[in-house]
MOPAC internal coordinates of N, CA, C and O (Angstrom, degrees):
PM7 1SCF
backbone

  N    0.0000 0     0.00 0     0.00 0    0    0    0
  C    1.4508 1     0.00 0     0.00 0    1    0    0
  C    1.5321 1   110.86 1     0.00 0    2    1    0
  O    1.2310 1   120.68 1   142.14 1    3    2    1
  N    1.3325 1   116.31 1   -37.86 1    3    2    1
  C    1.4545 1   119.48 1  -179.91 1    5    3    2
  C    1.5270 1   110.83 1   -64.04 1    6    5    3
  O    1.2310 1   120.49 1   141.77 1    7    6    5
  N    1.3040 1   116.67 1   -38.23 1    7    6    5
  C    1.4789 1   120.82 1   178.94 1    9    7    6
  C    1.5069 1   110.08 1   -63.98 1   10    9    7
  O    1.2310 1   120.07 1   139.13 1   11   10    9
  N    1.3295 1   117.47 1   -40.87 1   11   10    9
  C    1.4589 1   121.35 1   178.85 1   13   11   10
  C    1.5206 1   110.58 1   -61.85 1   14   13   11
  O    1.2310 1   120.45 1   136.65 1   15   14   13
  N    1.3108 1   116.75 1   -43.35 1   15   14   13
  C    1.4730 1   122.19 1   179.09 1   17   15   14
  C    1.5174 1   110.00 1   -62.57 1   18   17   15
  O    1.2310 1   119.35 1   135.00 1   19   18   17
  N    1.3478 1   118.84 1   -45.00 1   19   18   17
  C    1.4646 1   122.30 1   179.36 1   21   19   18
  C    1.5258 1   111.19 1   -62.54 1   22   21   19
  O    1.2310 1   120.68 1   139.26 1   23   22   21
  N    1.3160 1   116.30 1   -40.74 1   23   22   21
  C    1.4677 1   120.07 1   177.46 1   25   23   22
  C    1.5167 1   111.15 1   -63.90 1   26   25   23
  O    1.2310 1   119.69 1   136.73 1   27   26   25
  N    1.3073 1   118.19 1   -43.27 1   27   26   25
  C    1.4706 1   121.60 1   177.64 1   29   27   26
  C    1.5282 1   111.74 1   -64.31 1   30   29   27
  O    1.2310 1   120.10 1   138.65 1   31   30   29
  N    1.3266 1   117.42 1   -41.35 1   31   30   29
  C    1.4713 1   120.45 1   177.93 1   33   31   30
  C    1.5286 1   109.93 1   -64.44 1   34   33   31
  O    1.2310 1   120.10 1   137.66 1   35   34   33
  N    1.3237 1   117.42 1   -42.34 1   35   34   33
  C    1.4741 1   121.29 1   178.51 1   37   35   34
  C    1.5239 1   110.69 1   -61.61 1   38   37   35
  O    1.2310 1   120.38 1   135.92 1   39   38   37
  N    1.3155 1   116.89 1   -44.08 1   39   38   37
  C    1.4836 1   120.68 1   178.32 1   41   39   38
  C    1.5143 1   110.69 1   -63.81 1   42   41   39
  O    1.2310 1   119.97 1   137.07 1   43   42   41
  N    1.3484 1   117.66 1   -42.93 1   43   42   41
  C    1.4590 1   121.86 1   178.98 1   45   43   42
  C    1.5216 1   111.27 1   -55.54 1   46   45   43
  O    1.2310 1   120.50 1   124.05 1   47   46   45
  N    1.3384 1   116.64 1   -55.95 1   47   46   45
  C    1.4690 1   121.24 1  -177.66 1   49   47   46
  C    1.5165 1   110.79 1   -64.49 1   50   49   47
  O    1.2310 1   119.73 1   136.70 1   51   50   49
  N    1.3116 1   118.11 1   -43.30 1   51   50   49
  C    1.4654 1   122.05 1  -176.74 1   53   51   50
  C    1.5129 1   110.55 1   -66.06 1   54   53   51
  O    1.2310 1   120.64 1   137.97 1   55   54   53
  N    1.3260 1   116.38 1   -42.03 1   55   54   53
  C    1.4632 1   118.88 1  -177.73 1   57   55   54
  C    1.5366 1   109.58 1   -66.43 1   58   57   55
  O    1.2310 1   119.72 1   130.53 1   59   58   57
  N    1.3276 1   118.15 1   -49.47 1   59   58   57
  C    1.4603 1   120.16 1  -179.25 1   61   59   58
  C    1.5227 1   112.55 1   -61.67 1   62   61   59
  O    1.2310 1   120.06 1   136.65 1   63   62   61
  N    1.3316 1   117.49 1   -43.35 1   63   62   61
  C    1.4479 1   120.41 1  -177.05 1   65   63   62
  C    1.5287 1   112.38 1   -71.58 1   66   65   63
  O    1.2310 1   119.77 1   157.54 1   67   66   65
  N    1.3207 1   118.04 1   -22.46 1   67   66   65
  C    1.4695 1   119.96 1   177.34 1   69   67   66
  C    1.5399 1   111.61 1  -100.64 1   70   69   67
  O    1.2310 1   119.74 1  -179.32 1   71   70   69
  N    1.2987 1   118.10 1     0.68 1   71   70   69
  C    1.4723 1   121.66 1  -178.78 1   73   71   70
  C    1.5313 1   110.27 1   -82.53 1   74   73   71
  O    1.2310 1   121.04 1    -0.59 1   75   74   73
  N    1.3060 1   115.62 1   179.41 1   75   74   73
  C    1.4784 1   121.03 1   177.02 1   77   75   74
  C    1.5262 1   111.01 1   -61.90 1   78   77   75
  O    1.2310 1   119.47 1   159.14 1   79   78   77
  N    1.3299 1   118.61 1   -20.86 1   79   78   77
  C    1.4550 1   122.16 1   179.66 1   81   79   78
  C    1.5250 1   111.77 1   -77.19 1   82   81   79
  O    1.2310 1   120.55 1   155.41 1   83   82   81
  N    1.3460 1   116.55 1   -24.59 1   83   82   81
  C    1.4674 1   124.46 1   178.36 1   85   83   82
  C    1.5430 1   112.85 1    58.58 1   86   85   83
  O    1.2310 1   120.64 1  -149.85 1   87   86   85
  N    1.3101 1   116.38 1    30.15 1   87   86   85
  C    1.4613 1   121.07 1   177.86 1   89   87   86
  C    1.5005 1   111.18 1   173.26 1   90   89   87
  O    1.2310 1   121.30 1   -15.92 1   91   90   89
  N    1.3006 1   115.12 1   164.08 1   91   90   89
  C    1.4650 1   121.97 1   178.03 1   93   91   90
  C    1.5241 1   109.77 1   -72.62 1   94   93   91
  O    1.2310 1   119.32 1   -12.48 1   95   94   93
  N    1.3377 1   118.90 1   167.52 1   95   94   93
  C    1.4521 1   119.66 1   177.52 1   97   95   94
  C    1.5429 1   113.01 1   -54.28 1   98   97   95
  O    1.2310 1   119.85 1   143.11 1   99   98   97
  N    1.2951 1   117.90 1   -36.89 1   99   98   97
  C    1.4778 1   120.79 1   177.44 1  101   99   98
  C    1.5225 1   111.63 1   -63.60 1  102  101   99
  O    1.2310 1   120.29 1   137.77 1  103  102  101
  N    1.3167 1   117.05 1   -42.23 1  103  102  101
  C    1.4646 1   120.21 1   177.55 1  105  103  102
  C    1.5294 1   110.14 1   -66.54 1  106  105  103
  O    1.2310 1   120.04 1   141.70 1  107  106  105
  N    1.3130 1   117.54 1   -38.30 1  107  106  105
  C    1.4729 1   121.75 1   179.55 1  109  107  106
  C    1.5362 1   109.05 1   -61.17 1  110  109  107
  O    1.2310 1   120.26 1   134.38 1  111  110  109
  N    1.3289 1   117.12 1   -45.62 1  111  110  109
  C    1.4585 1   121.56 1   179.68 1  113  111  110
  C    1.5307 1   110.49 1   -62.72 1  114  113  111
  O    1.2310 1   120.30 1   141.87 1  115  114  113
  N    1.3365 1   117.02 1   -38.13 1  115  114  113
  C    1.4531 1   121.93 1  -179.70 1  117  115  114
  C    1.5393 1   112.57 1   -83.50 1  118  117  115
  O    1.2310 1   120.71 1  -177.70 1  119  118  117
  N    1.3370 1   116.24 1     2.30 1  119  118  117
  C    1.4680 1   123.57 1  -179.97 1  121  119  118
  C    1.5297 1   111.59 1    58.60 1  122  121  119
  O    1.2310 1   121.73 1  -131.73 1  123  122  121
  N    1.3370 1   114.29 1    48.27 1  123  122  121
  C    1.4531 1   122.07 1   176.78 1  125  123  122
  C    1.5390 1   108.29 1  -117.95 1  126  125  123
  O    1.2310 1   121.00 1   -29.56 1  127  126  125
  N    1.3269 1   115.69 1   150.44 1  127  126  125
  C    1.4584 1   121.30 1   175.82 1  129  127  126
  C    1.5113 1   110.40 1  -137.96 1  130  129  127
  O    1.2310 1   120.97 1   -30.95 1  131  130  129
  N    1.3253 1   115.76 1   149.05 1  131  130  129
  C    1.4672 1   122.02 1   173.81 1  133  131  130
  C    1.5097 1   107.67 1   -96.46 1  134  133  131
  O    1.2310 1   120.34 1   -54.62 1  135  134  133
  N    1.3233 1   116.95 1   125.38 1  135  134  133
  C    1.4679 1   120.67 1  -178.41 1  137  135  134
  C    1.5317 1   110.63 1  -132.77 1  138  137  135
  O    1.2310 1   121.55 1   -10.41 1  139  138  137
  N    1.3433 1   114.64 1   169.59 1  139  138  137
  C    1.4538 1   118.92 1   170.30 1  141  139  138
  C    1.5387 1   108.01 1   -88.79 1  142  141  139
  O    1.2310 1   119.93 1     8.65 1  143  142  141
  N    1.2939 1   117.75 1  -171.35 1  143  142  141
  C    1.4838 1   121.19 1  -177.33 1  145  143  142
  C    1.5276 1   112.53 1   -63.93 1  146  145  143
  O    1.2310 1   119.97 1   156.74 1  147  146  145
  N    1.3211 1   117.66 1   -23.26 1  147  146  145
  C    1.4532 1   121.24 1  -179.30 1  149  147  146
  C    1.5321 1   113.26 1   -97.14 1  150  149  147
  O    1.2310 1   120.27 1  -174.84 1  151  150  149
  N    1.3095 1   117.08 1     5.16 1  151  150  149
  C    1.4648 1   120.93 1   179.76 1  153  151  150
  C    1.5272 1   113.50 1    84.25 1  154  153  151
  O    1.2310 1   120.76 1  -169.97 1  155  154  153
  N    1.3463 1   116.15 1    10.03 1  155  154  153
  C    1.4571 1   120.13 1  -179.70 1  157  155  154
  C    1.5162 1   111.86 1   -90.71 1  158  157  155
  O    1.2310 1   121.31 1   -15.90 1  159  158  157
  N    1.3024 1   115.10 1   164.10 1  159  158  157
  C    1.4596 1   122.62 1   175.93 1  161  159  158
  C    1.5441 1   110.03 1   -63.87 1  162  161  159
  O    1.2310 1   120.98 1   -39.91 1  163  162  161
  N    1.3076 1   115.74 1   140.09 1  163  162  161
  C    1.4868 1   118.95 1   179.14 1  165  163  162
  C    1.5204 1   108.76 1   -87.56 1  166  165  163
  O    1.2310 1   121.28 1   -20.32 1  167  166  165
  N    1.3252 1   115.15 1   159.68 1  167  166  165
  C    1.4541 1   121.15 1   179.94 1  169  167  166
  C    1.5357 1   109.88 1   -78.03 1  170  169  167
  O    1.2310 1   121.51 1   -15.70 1  171  170  169
  N    1.3266 1   114.72 1   164.30 1  171  170  169
  C    1.4633 1   120.01 1   177.67 1  173  171  170
  C    1.5384 1   108.95 1   -59.64 1  174  173  171
  O    1.2310 1   120.28 1   137.28 1  175  174  173
  N    1.3335 1   117.08 1   -42.72 1  175  174  173
  C    1.4758 1   120.51 1  -177.31 1  177  175  174
  C    1.5250 1   110.17 1   -64.69 1  178  177  175
  O    1.2310 1   120.06 1   139.94 1  179  178  177
  N    1.3366 1   117.49 1   -40.06 1  179  178  177
  C    1.4885 1   120.40 1   176.81 1  181  179  178
  C    1.5147 1   110.34 1   -64.84 1  182  181  179
  O    1.2310 1   120.26 1   140.69 1  183  182  181
  N    1.3196 1   117.12 1   -39.31 1  183  182  181
  C    1.4732 1   120.66 1   178.65 1  185  183  182
  C    1.5276 1   110.14 1   -66.40 1  186  185  183
  O    1.2310 1   120.34 1   140.27 1  187  186  185
  N    1.3326 1   116.95 1   -39.73 1  187  186  185
  C    1.4529 1   121.08 1  -179.51 1  189  187  186
  C    1.5345 1   110.41 1   -68.34 1  190  189  187
  O    1.2310 1   119.84 1   137.41 1  191  190  189
  N    1.3240 1   117.90 1   -42.59 1  191  190  189
  C    1.4506 1   121.60 1   175.93 1  193  191  190
  C    1.5251 1   111.32 1   -64.17 1  194  193  191
  O    1.2310 1   120.57 1   142.66 1  195  194  193
  N    1.3263 1   116.51 1   -37.34 1  195  194  193
  C    1.4753 1   120.74 1   176.65 1  197  195  194
  C    1.5395 1   110.98 1   -61.91 1  198  197  195
  O    1.2310 1   121.18 1   135.38 1  199  198  197
  N    1.3326 1   115.35 1   -44.62 1  199  198  197
  C    1.4532 1   120.87 1   178.91 1  201  199  198
  C    1.5259 1   110.95 1   -61.68 1  202  201  199
  O    1.2310 1   120.59 1   132.61 1  203  202  201
  N    1.3455 1   116.47 1   -47.39 1  203  202  201
  C    1.4674 1   120.70 1  -178.71 1  205  203  202
  C    1.5239 1   110.06 1   -63.61 1  206  205  203
  O    1.2310 1   120.08 1   135.99 1  207  206  205
  N    1.3385 1   117.44 1   -44.01 1  207  206  205
  C    1.4713 1   121.07 1   178.96 1  209  207  206
  C    1.5273 1   110.92 1   -63.84 1  210  209  207
  O    1.2310 1   120.32 1   138.90 1  211  210  209
  N    1.3150 1   116.98 1   -41.10 1  211  210  209
  C    1.4627 1   121.41 1  -179.80 1  213  211  210
  C    1.5316 1   109.73 1   -63.04 1  214  213  211
  O    1.2310 1   120.15 1   134.12 1  215  214  213
  N    1.3090 1   117.31 1   -45.88 1  215  214  213
  C    1.4722 1   120.16 1  -179.83 1  217  215  214
  C    1.5236 1   110.78 1   -65.10 1  218  217  215
  O    1.2310 1   120.08 1   137.74 1  219  218  217
  N    1.3240 1   117.46 1   -42.26 1  219  218  217
  C    1.4730 1   120.89 1  -178.42 1  221  219  218
  C    1.5313 1   110.75 1   -66.89 1  222  221  219
  O    1.2310 1   120.76 1   130.54 1  223  222  221
  N    1.3264 1   116.15 1   -49.46 1  223  222  221
  C    1.4596 1   120.02 1  -176.22 1  225  223  222
  C    1.5311 1   113.89 1   -68.41 1  226  225  223
  O    1.2310 1   120.87 1   150.11 1  227  226  225
  N    1.3154 1   115.94 1   -29.89 1  227  226  225
  C    1.4738 1   119.33 1  -179.95 1  229  227  226
  C    1.5281 1   112.91 1   -80.92 1  230  229  227
  O    1.2310 1   119.85 1   175.88 1  231  230  229
  N    1.3156 1   117.88 1    -4.12 1  231  230  229
  C    1.4693 1   120.50 1   175.37 1  233  231  230
  C    1.5305 1   110.75 1   -71.69 1  234  233  231
  O    1.2310 1   120.27 1   158.50 1  235  234  233
  N    1.3058 1   117.10 1   -21.50 1  235  234  233
  C    1.4645 1   121.23 1  -177.83 1  237  235  234
  C    1.5264 1   108.43 1  -104.88 1  238  237  235
  O    1.2310 1   120.31 1   -95.68 1  239  238  237
  N    1.3078 1   117.01 1    84.32 1  239  238  237
  C    1.4757 1   123.34 1   178.72 1  241  239  238
  C    1.5388 1   113.30 1    51.23 1  242  241  239
  O    1.2310 1   120.52 1  -142.92 1  243  242  241
  N    1.3150 1   116.61 1    37.08 1  243  242  241
  C    1.4534 1   122.82 1   179.73 1  245  243  242
  C    1.5422 1   111.91 1    53.42 1  246  245  243
  O    1.2310 1   120.87 1  -142.95 1  247  246  245
  N    1.3195 1   115.94 1    37.05 1  247  246  245
  C    1.4851 1   121.34 1  -178.36 1  249  247  246
  C    1.5217 1   110.51 1   -56.57 1  250  249  247
  O    1.2310 1   119.97 1   138.13 1  251  250  249
  N    1.3140 1   117.67 1   -41.87 1  251  250  249
  C    1.4919 1   119.46 1  -178.77 1  253  251  250
  C    1.4947 1   113.69 1   -60.23 1  254  253  251
  O    1.2310 1   120.50 1   139.60 1  255  254  253
  N    1.3269 1   116.65 1   -40.40 1  255  254  253
  C    1.4684 1   120.27 1  -178.75 1  257  255  254
  C    1.5220 1   112.31 1   -85.74 1  258  257  255
  O    1.2310 1   119.33 1   146.65 1  259  258  257
  N    1.3134 1   118.88 1   -33.35 1  259  258  257
  C    1.4606 1   120.74 1   179.08 1  261  259  258
  C    1.5279 1   111.99 1   -62.29 1  262  261  259
  O    1.2310 1   120.56 1   156.21 1  263  262  261
  N    1.3128 1   116.54 1   -23.79 1  263  262  261
  C    1.4521 1   120.90 1   179.61 1  265  263  262
  C    1.5254 1   110.75 1   -61.29 1  266  265  263
  O    1.2310 1   120.04 1   157.06 1  267  266  265
  N    1.3097 1   117.53 1   -22.94 1  267  266  265
  C    1.4734 1   122.91 1   178.37 1  269  267  266
  C    1.5558 1   110.22 1   -56.72 1  270  269  267
  O    1.2310 1   120.73 1   142.78 1  271  270  269
  N    1.3155 1   116.21 1   -37.22 1  271  270  269
  C    1.4592 1   120.61 1  -178.86 1  273  271  270
  C    1.5017 1   114.37 1   -64.40 1  274  273  271
  O    1.2310 1   120.15 1   156.09 1  275  274  273
  N    1.3314 1   117.32 1   -23.91 1  275  274  273
  C    1.4639 1   122.05 1  -174.91 1  277  275  274
  C    1.4976 1   114.25 1  -111.56 1  278  277  275
  O    1.2310 1   120.04 1  -170.42 1  279  278  277
  N    1.3229 1   117.53 1     9.58 1  279  278  277
  C    1.4562 1   122.78 1  -175.69 1  281  279  278
  C    1.5179 1   110.03 1  -113.78 1  282  281  279
  O    1.2310 1   119.73 1   -48.97 1  283  282  281
  N    1.3032 1   118.13 1   131.03 1  283  282  281
  C    1.4795 1   121.47 1  -178.93 1  285  283  282
  C    1.5319 1   113.13 1   -61.32 1  286  285  283
  O    1.2310 1   119.86 1   145.99 1  287  286  285
  N    1.3163 1   117.87 1   -34.01 1  287  286  285
  C    1.4701 1   121.94 1   179.81 1  289  287  286
  C    1.5095 1   112.24 1   -89.39 1  290  289  287
  O    1.2310 1   120.41 1  -175.45 1  291  290  289
  N    1.3258 1   116.82 1     4.55 1  291  290  289
  C    1.4812 1   122.21 1   179.81 1  293  291  290
  C    1.5199 1   111.68 1    56.82 1  294  293  291
  O    1.2310 1   120.92 1  -138.46 1  295  294  293
  N    1.3302 1   115.84 1    41.54 1  295  294  293
  C    1.4535 1   121.24 1   178.37 1  297  295  294
  C    1.5331 1   109.30 1   -99.12 1  298  297  295
  O    1.2310 1   121.16 1   -41.09 1  299  298  297
  N    1.3430 1   115.39 1   138.91 1  299  298  297
  C    1.4376 1   119.96 1   170.88 1  301  299  298
  C    1.5147 1   108.70 1   -72.27 1  302  301  299
  O    1.2310 1   120.17 1   -15.72 1  303  302  301
  N    1.3169 1   117.29 1   164.28 1  303  302  301
  C    1.4524 1   120.75 1   179.05 1  305  303  302
  C    1.5360 1   110.69 1   -58.03 1  306  305  303
  O    1.2310 1   120.27 1   142.04 1  307  306  305
  N    1.3181 1   117.09 1   -37.96 1  307  306  305
  C    1.4594 1   120.88 1   177.10 1  309  307  306
  C    1.5223 1   111.93 1   -64.57 1  310  309  307
  O    1.2310 1   119.52 1   145.93 1  311  310  309
  N    1.3274 1   118.53 1   -34.07 1  311  310  309
  C    1.4559 1   122.06 1   176.22 1  313  311  310
  C    1.5365 1   110.56 1   -68.27 1  314  313  311
  O    1.2310 1   121.22 1   138.14 1  315  314  313
  N    1.3044 1   115.26 1   -41.86 1  315  314  313
  C    1.4790 1   119.87 1   177.05 1  317  315  314
  C    1.5248 1   111.46 1   -60.40 1  318  317  315
  O    1.2310 1   121.07 1   136.31 1  319  318  317
  N    1.3235 1   115.55 1   -43.69 1  319  318  317
  C    1.4711 1   119.67 1  -179.46 1  321  319  318
  C    1.5136 1   112.84 1   -63.71 1  322  321  319
  O    1.2310 1   120.36 1   144.89 1  323  322  321
  N    1.3269 1   116.91 1   -35.11 1  323  322  321
  C    1.4742 1   121.39 1  -177.11 1  325  323  322
  C    1.4947 1   113.85 1  -104.67 1  326  325  323
  O    1.2310 1   119.80 1  -174.99 1  327  326  325
  N    1.3379 1   117.98 1     5.01 1  327  326  325
  C    1.4474 1   122.92 1   178.16 1  329  327  326
  C    1.5365 1   111.13 1    56.53 1  330  329  327
  O    1.2310 1   120.55 1  -132.45 1  331  330  329
  N    1.3361 1   116.55 1    47.55 1  331  330  329
  C    1.4612 1   121.65 1   178.49 1  333  331  330
  C    1.5485 1   108.20 1  -117.50 1  334  333  331
  O    1.2310 1   121.07 1   -18.50 1  335  334  333
  N    1.3185 1   115.57 1   161.50 1  335  334  333
  C    1.4539 1   121.12 1  -177.92 1  337  335  334
  C    1.5151 1   108.95 1  -137.69 1  338  337  335
  O    1.2310 1   120.27 1   -29.36 1  339  338  337
  N    1.3086 1   117.09 1   150.64 1  339  338  337
  C    1.4626 1   123.24 1   169.10 1  341  339  338
  C    1.5272 1   103.86 1  -107.93 1  342  341  339
  O    1.2310 1   121.74 1   -61.51 1  343  342  341
  N    1.3378 1   114.27 1   118.49 1  343  342  341
  C    1.4643 1   119.83 1  -177.20 1  345  343  342
  C    1.5217 1   111.06 1  -115.96 1  346  345  343
  O    1.2310 1   120.76 1   -27.04 1  347  346  345
  N    1.3237 1   116.16 1   152.96 1  347  346  345
  C    1.4500 1   122.62 1   175.59 1  349  347  346
  C    1.5346 1   108.25 1   -89.98 1  350  349  347
  O    1.2310 1   120.48 1   -47.50 1  351  350  349
  N    1.3073 1   116.69 1   132.50 1  351  350  349
  C    1.4529 1   122.20 1  -179.55 1  353  351  350
  C    1.5390 1   107.66 1  -108.61 1  354  353  351
  O    1.2310 1   121.34 1   -48.94 1  355  354  353
  N    1.2918 1   115.05 1   131.06 1  355  354  353
  C    1.4826 1   119.23 1  -179.96 1  357  355  354
  C    1.4830 1   112.06 1   -97.76 1  358  357  355
  O    1.2310 1   120.10 1   180.00 1  359  358  357

């Protein structure tokens, strides 16, 4: 059952982040989008790999997300690995 839930969560995040919305409902409300280096929508596979990397790297004291504090572009380690960005949309 746990595996099914993880697969559904991975599909949820990956689908929303690779969709025309370029982010989950929470990101849409906060006016944030997930993009590639050129500001384009990322693929489903890139979004899935981003999700997997984020979950794996954050298991160790949130290392993947804490990297945002030390990065000029405010990218998590998982974003750096996949060349993705979270941008603010006005």
